[in-house]
Structure formats: C-alpha cells, structure tokens
SEBA-100926 format. One record per residue: residue in three letters; x, y, z of N, C-alpha, C in turn. Coordinates in nm, 2 decimals, decimal comma, always signed. Layout:
BEGIN
 code    nc1    nc2    nc3   cac1   cac2   cac3    cc1    cc2    cc3
  ALA      X      Y      Z      X      Y      Z      X      Y      Z
...
***
This chain:
BEGIN
 code    nc1    nc2    nc3   cac1   cac2   cac3    cc1    cc2    cc3
  MET  +0,11  -0,15  -0,01  -0,02  +0,03  -0,03  +0,11  +0,13  +0,00
  ILE  -0,01  +0,21  -0,07  +0,16  +0,35  -0,04  +0,03  +0,46  -0,03
  SER  +0,08  +0,55  +0,08  +0,07  +0,59  +0,18  +0,08  +0,77  +0,10
  LYS  -0,04  +0,84  +0,14  -0,04  +0,97  +0,13  -0,07  +1,12  +0,16
  ALA  +0,03  +1,14  +0,22  -0,07  +1,28  +0,35  -0,11  +1,36  +0,27
  THR  -0,18  +1,44  +0,30  -0,26  +1,60  +0,17  -0,32  +1,63  +0,38
  SER  -0,23  +1,80  +0,40  -0,32  +1,87  +0,59  -0,34  +1,70  +0,61
  ASP  -0,51  +1,72  +0,68  -0,54  +1,61  +0,72  -0,59  +1,51  +0,68
  ILE  -0,59  +1,49  +0,56  -0,67  +1,35  +0,49  -0,51  +1,32  +0,50
  THR  -0,63  +1,13  +0,51  -0,46  +1,06  +0,45  -0,55  +0,93  +0,31
  LEU  -0,44  +0,96  +0,21  -0,57  +0,85  +0,14  -0,45  +0,77  +0,09
  THR  -0,54  +0,64  +0,13  -0,46  +0,52  +0,11  -0,47  +0,42  -0,06
  LEU  -0,41  +0,39  -0,06  -0,37  +0,39  -0,25  -0,34  +0,22  -0,28
  PRO  -0,41  +0,15  -0,28  -0,38  -0,01  -0,33  -0,22  -0,02  -0,45
  ALA  -0,17  -0,05  -0,42  +0,00  -0,10  -0,51  -0,10  -0,17  -0,65
  MET  -0,09  -0,12  -0,78  -0,13  -0,15  -0,91  -0,05  -0,33  -0,93
  THR  -0,12  -0,40  -0,99  -0,05  -0,45  -1,01  -0,07  -0,51  -1,16
  LYS  +0,00  -0,59  -1,24  -0,04  -0,54  -1,43  -0,19  -0,54  -1,45
  ASN  -0,18  -0,69  -1,44  -0,38  -0,74  -1,39  -0,47  -0,65  -1,40
  SER  -0,45  -0,60  -1,31  -0,52  -0,39  -1,24  -0,51  -0,28  -1,34
  ARG  -0,40  -0,35  -1,42  -0,34  -0,20  -1,48  -0,43  -0,27  -1,60
  THR  -0,45  -0,31  -1,69  -0,50  -0,37  -1,78  -0,65  -0,41  -1,76
  HIS  -0,68  -0,45  -1,60  -0,92  -0,44  -1,64  -0,84  -0,29  -1,66
  LEU  -0,86  -0,20  -1,55  -0,82  -0,02  -1,60  -0,80  +0,03  -1,73
  ALA  -0,75  -0,07  -1,77  -0,70  +0,02  -1,95  -0,82  +0,00  -2,03
  LYS  -0,89  -0,15  -2,02  -1,01  -0,15  -2,06  -1,06  -0,17  -2,04
  SER  -1,18  -0,07  -1,94  -1,20  -0,02  -1,89  -1,24  +0,09  -1,98
  ALA  -1,16  +0,16  -1,92  -1,14  +0,29  -1,99  -1,18  +0,33  -2,17
  VAL  -1,13  +0,24  -2,17  -1,17  +0,23  -2,39  -1,28  +0,14  -2,38
  LYS  -1,31  +0,07  -2,37  -1,51  +0,08  -2,30  -1,58  +0,22  -2,32
  PHE  -1,53  +0,30  -2,21  -1,67  +0,39  -2,15  -1,58  +0,50  -2,26
  VAL  -1,51  +0,49  -2,31  -1,50  +0,60  -2,41  -1,56  +0,56  -2,51
  LEU  -1,55  +0,46  -2,58  -1,61  +0,40  -2,70  -1,78  +0,37  -2,67
  ILE  -1,79  +0,45  -2,59  -1,96  +0,41  -2,54  -1,96  +0,54  -2,54
  ILE  -1,96  +0,66  -2,48  -1,89  +0,78  -2,50  -1,99  +0,81  -2,64
  GLY  -1,85  +0,78  -2,73  -1,91  +0,79  -2,84  -1,96  +0,78  -2,96
  ILE  -2,02  +0,66  -2,95  -2,12  +0,57  -2,94  -2,30  +0,69  -2,90
  GLU  -2,32  +0,70  -2,72  -2,33  +0,80  -2,79  -2,40  +0,94  -2,84
  ASN  -2,29  +1,02  -2,85  -2,26  +1,11  -2,88  -2,31  +1,09  -3,06
  LEU  -2,27  +0,98  -3,10  -2,27  +0,98  -3,21  -2,47  +1,05  -3,32
  PHE  -2,57  +0,87  -3,20  -2,64  +0,90  -3,20  -2,73  +1,06  -3,18
  ALA  -2,65  +1,16  -3,02  -2,72  +1,27  -3,06  -2,77  +1,31  -3,16
  ASP  -2,60  +1,29  -3,19  -2,61  +1,44  -3,36  -2,65  +1,41  -3,45
  MET  -2,68  +1,28  -3,48  -2,74  +1,26  -3,54  -2,92  +1,31  -3,54
  ALA  -2,96  +1,32  -3,45  -3,06  +1,34  -3,41  -3,04  +1,52  -3,40
  TYR  -2,93  +1,54  -3,32  -3,01  +1,71  -3,36  -2,96  +1,78  -3,46
  GLU  -2,93  +1,67  -3,55  -2,87  +1,79  -3,69  -2,97  +1,71  -3,82
  GLY  -3,05  +1,62  -3,79  -3,17  +1,55  -3,81  -3,25  +1,62  -3,77
  GLY  -3,30  +1,70  -3,67  -3,44  +1,76  -3,65  -3,32  +1,97  -3,70
  ARG  -3,26  +2,00  -3,69  -3,18  +2,09  -3,74  -3,19  +2,11  -3,88
  SER  -3,23  +2,00  -3,95  -3,25  +2,07  -4,11  -3,30  +2,04  -4,17
  ILE  -3,41  +2,02  -4,06  -3,57  +2,06  -4,10  -3,64  +2,20  -4,07
  THR  -3,59  +2,24  -4,04  -3,60  +2,43  -3,96  -3,67  +2,54  -4,05
  GLY  -3,62  +2,49  -4,19  -3,63  +2,57  -4,32  -3,76  +2,54  -4,39
  SER  -3,71  +2,37  -4,42  -3,83  +2,38  -4,47  -3,95  +2,28  -4,38
  PHE  -3,95  +2,33  -4,26  -4,11  +2,31  -4,19  -4,20  +2,45  -4,26
  PRO  -4,16  +2,53  -4,16  -4,23  +2,66  -4,24  -4,23  +2,70  -4,33
  GLY  -4,12  +2,64  -4,44  -4,21  +2,60  -4,58  -4,32  +2,59  -4,62
  SER  -4,36  +2,46  -4,55  -4,44  +2,39  -4,62  -4,57  +2,38  -4,50
  LEU  -4,54  +2,43  -4,49  -4,68  +2,55  -4,38  -4,74  +2,68  -4,52
  GLY  -4,67  +2,72  -4,53  -4,70  +2,87  -4,61  -4,64  +2,94  -4,62
  ALA  -4,53  +2,91  -4,52  -4,43  +3,05  -4,49  -4,36  +3,14  -4,62
  SER  -4,30  +3,24  -4,66  -4,21  +3,26  -4,76  -4,14  +3,30  -4,73
  ALA  -4,02  +3,25  -4,84  -3,88  +3,30  -4,79  -3,80  +3,37  -4,72
  THR  -3,88  +3,48  -4,72  -3,85  +3,64  -4,62  -3,87  +3,63  -4,44
  ILE  -3,99  +3,54  -4,49  -4,06  +3,54  -4,30  -3,97  +3,36  -4,28
  ILE  -3,87  +3,34  -4,39  -3,85  +3,17  -4,32  -3,70  +3,16  -4,24
  GLY  -3,64  +3,29  -4,31  -3,48  +3,40  -4,34  -3,47  +3,51  -4,13
  PHE  -3,61  +3,59  -4,18  -3,63  +3,66  -4,10  -3,62  +3,57  -3,92
  VAL  -3,75  +3,47  -3,96  -3,76  +3,41  -3,84  -3,58  +3,29  -3,73
  ALA  -3,58  +3,31  -3,87  -3,45  +3,22  -3,82  -3,35  +3,32  -3,80
  GLY  -3,31  +3,39  -3,83  -3,16  +3,52  -3,81  -3,25  +3,59  -3,69
  LEU  -3,34  +3,56  -3,67  -3,43  +3,67  -3,50  -3,37  +3,49  -3,37
  GLY  -3,39  +3,34  -3,47  -3,36  +3,28  -3,32  -3,30  +3,27  -3,32
  GLU  -3,15  +3,31  -3,45  -2,97  +3,26  -3,40  -3,00  +3,36  -3,32
  LEU  -2,93  +3,58  -3,38  -2,95  +3,61  -3,25  -2,94  +3,62  -3,08
  LEU  -3,04  +3,57  -3,08  -3,17  +3,58  -2,95  -3,11  +3,48  -2,90
  GLY  -3,02  +3,30  -2,97  -2,97  +3,25  -2,88  -2,85  +3,30  -2,82
  TYR  -2,77  +3,32  -2,94  -2,65  +3,44  -2,94  -2,65  +3,53  -2,85
  THR  -2,75  +3,61  -2,79  -2,77  +3,69  -2,71  -2,81  +3,63  -2,52
  LEU  -2,83  +3,48  -2,57  -2,93  +3,47  -2,43  -2,74  +3,40  -2,34
  ARG  -2,63  +3,35  -2,49  -2,56  +3,31  -2,41  -2,44  +3,40  -2,37
  SER  -2,46  +3,49  -2,45  -2,33  +3,59  -2,44  -2,39  +3,64  -2,27
  VAL  -2,49  +3,68  -2,22  -2,56  +3,75  -2,15  -2,55  +3,59  -1,98
  SER  -2,57  +3,49  -2,02  -2,61  +3,38  -1,91  -2,40  +3,38  -1,89
  VAL  -2,30  +3,40  -2,02  -2,17  +3,39  -1,97  -2,14  +3,49  -1,86
  PHE  -2,14  +3,62  -1,92  -2,16  +3,72  -1,81  -2,23  +3,69  -1,66
  TRP  -2,35  +3,64  -1,68  -2,42  +3,64  -1,53  -2,30  +3,54  -1,45
  GLY  -2,28  +3,42  -1,56  -2,17  +3,31  -1,43  -2,07  +3,36  -1,37
  GLU  -1,94  +3,46  -1,46  -1,95  +3,45  -1,47  -1,94  +3,57  -1,33
  ALA  -2,00  +3,65  -1,35  -2,01  +3,80  -1,15  -2,02  +3,64  -1,08
  GLY  -2,09  +3,51  -1,12  -2,19  +3,53  -1,00  -2,02  +3,50  -0,91
  SER  -1,96  +3,33  -1,02  -1,84  +3,30  -0,94  -1,74  +3,37  -0,93
  ARG  -1,75  +3,51  -0,96  -1,63  +3,59  -0,85  -1,67  +3,66  -0,72
  ASN  -1,87  +3,64  -0,77  -1,94  +3,62  -0,60  -1,86  +3,53  -0,51
  ALA  -1,90  +3,46  -0,57  -1,88  +3,30  -0,50  -1,74  +3,28  -0,39
  PHE  -1,63  +3,32  -0,48  -1,44  +3,31  -0,40  -1,38  +3,47  -0,32
  LYS  -1,50  +3,55  -0,32  -1,42  +3,69  -0,21  -1,39  +3,71  -0,11
***
C-alpha cells in the first residue's frame, strides 16, 4: 500500500498490479467507445432536427423572407442569451470566491 498525507486527510492507494492496470485500461477504452457511440446518436438526432427548421415553416406556407427573418432572429436571440448567461455565470463565480 502507498500512503500519501495531504493536510489532515490521508489517502491510501492500493499498489496496482499489471492485471489491475490492464483491467482499468480496458474499462477506460470501453467507456470512451460507449460515450462516442452515444454522442454519434445524439448528433444525428440534433442535426436531423436542425435540417428541417427551414423546410417545415415552408411546408406551412411561409415565404422565404419570413423563414429567413425568423431563423436569423432565433440565431440572434440564441447568441445573445449565450453571452448574457456567460456574464451571469462569471459574475456569480466572482462573488462566490470573495
């Protein structure tokens, strides 16, 4: 056993054998592959949904001008909200660590 003391907390780590390191490495590879496959399906769903944002209002009878205006306004609001939320998050973290 390896013991490392940090302030008043003692952390005891078991000595790793070659077999346990191999098992840990295999588990890490499985985890990365599973997360990658999950991300693939999430991206396919997201991009599939985004691809119909222009054609769906068009099928309801909206003109190209209206579709472009609404899509542009949505992008503007999204980026504005992103900027404001970053500001709020930064302000909150500064106040939390004073």
